[in-house]
C-alpha positions in Angstrom: 113.8 163.3 123.9 114.1 166.7 121.9 118.0 167.7 122.8 119.5 165.0 120.4 117.1 166.7 117.7 118.4 169.9 118.2 122.1 168.9 118.1 121.4 167.1 115.0 119.7 170.2 113.4 122.8 172.4 114.4 125.3 169.9 113.3 123.3 169.6 109.7 123.7 173.4 109.4 127.1 173.5 110.2 128.0 170.9 107.6 125.4 171.8 104.8 124.1 175.7 105.6 120.8 176.7 106.0 118.4 176.2 103.2 118.1 179.4 101.0 114.5 179.5 101.3 114.7 179.6 104.9 117.2 182.1 104.9 114.9 184.4 102.9 111.6 183.8 105.0 113.7 184.5 108.5 115.1 187.8 106.8 111.6 189.0 105.6 110.4 188.0 109.2 113.4 190.1 111.1 113.0 192.8 108.7 109.2 192.9 109.2 109.7 192.9 112.9 112.4 195.3 112.9 110.0 197.9 111.3 107.1 197.1 113.5 109.2 197.4 117.0 111.0 200.5 115.5 107.7 202.8 116.2 107.6 201.5 119.8 108.6 202.9 122.8 110.0 199.9 124.0 112.1 199.4 121.2 114.0 202.6 121.5 114.5 202.4 125.4 116.4 199.2 124.8 118.5 200.9 122.1 119.2 203.9 124.2 119.8 201.9 127.1 122.3 199.8 125.6 124.0 202.6 124.0 124.3 204.6 127.0 125.0 201.7 129.3 126.9 199.3 127.1 128.2 201.9 124.0 126.6 199.2 121.7 124.5 200.7 119.2 121.9 197.9 118.0 119.9 200.3 115.7 122.2 201.7 113.2 122.9 199.5 110.1 120.8 196.7 111.3 119.1 196.6 108.0 122.3 196.5 106.3 123.6 193.7 108.6 120.3 191.7 108.0 120.5 191.8 104.3 124.5 191.0 104.4 123.9 188.1 106.3 124.6 185.1 104.5 124.1 181.3 104.4 128.0 180.7 105.0 128.1 183.3 108.2 124.8 180.9 109.6 127.0 177.9 109.1 130.2 179.1 110.7 128.4 180.1 113.6 126.8 176.4 114.1 130.3 175.2 113.4 131.8 177.7 116.3 128.7 176.7 118.5 129.4 172.7 118.2 133.4 173.5 118.6 133.1 175.6 121.7 131.7 172.7 123.7 129.8 175.1 125.7 126.3 173.9 126.5 123.7 174.1 129.2 120.8 171.9 129.4 118.0 172.3 131.8 115.5 170.0 132.5 111.8 171.2 133.7 110.2 168.4 135.6 106.1 169.2 136.2 105.0 169.4 139.8 
């Protein structure tokens, strides 16, 4: 079963944080994806919709936020997830 593995990985991140090389790869990927998406109409539709509807600006400062993200930030998120004890597990059964 996959769920115990997922929970162990979240616990590992909460206790030890992510690997530095993993953080670098994820940041590189997210920055590249952001730059590619920022030239599409769908991206701007999403940004404008959320700004007008919810007052949230998903565009301004994204790169600074991403570059400022630390392993300790990820570790704290994992701790908060485990501490919240709020989980939904969905089991999909084939026909």
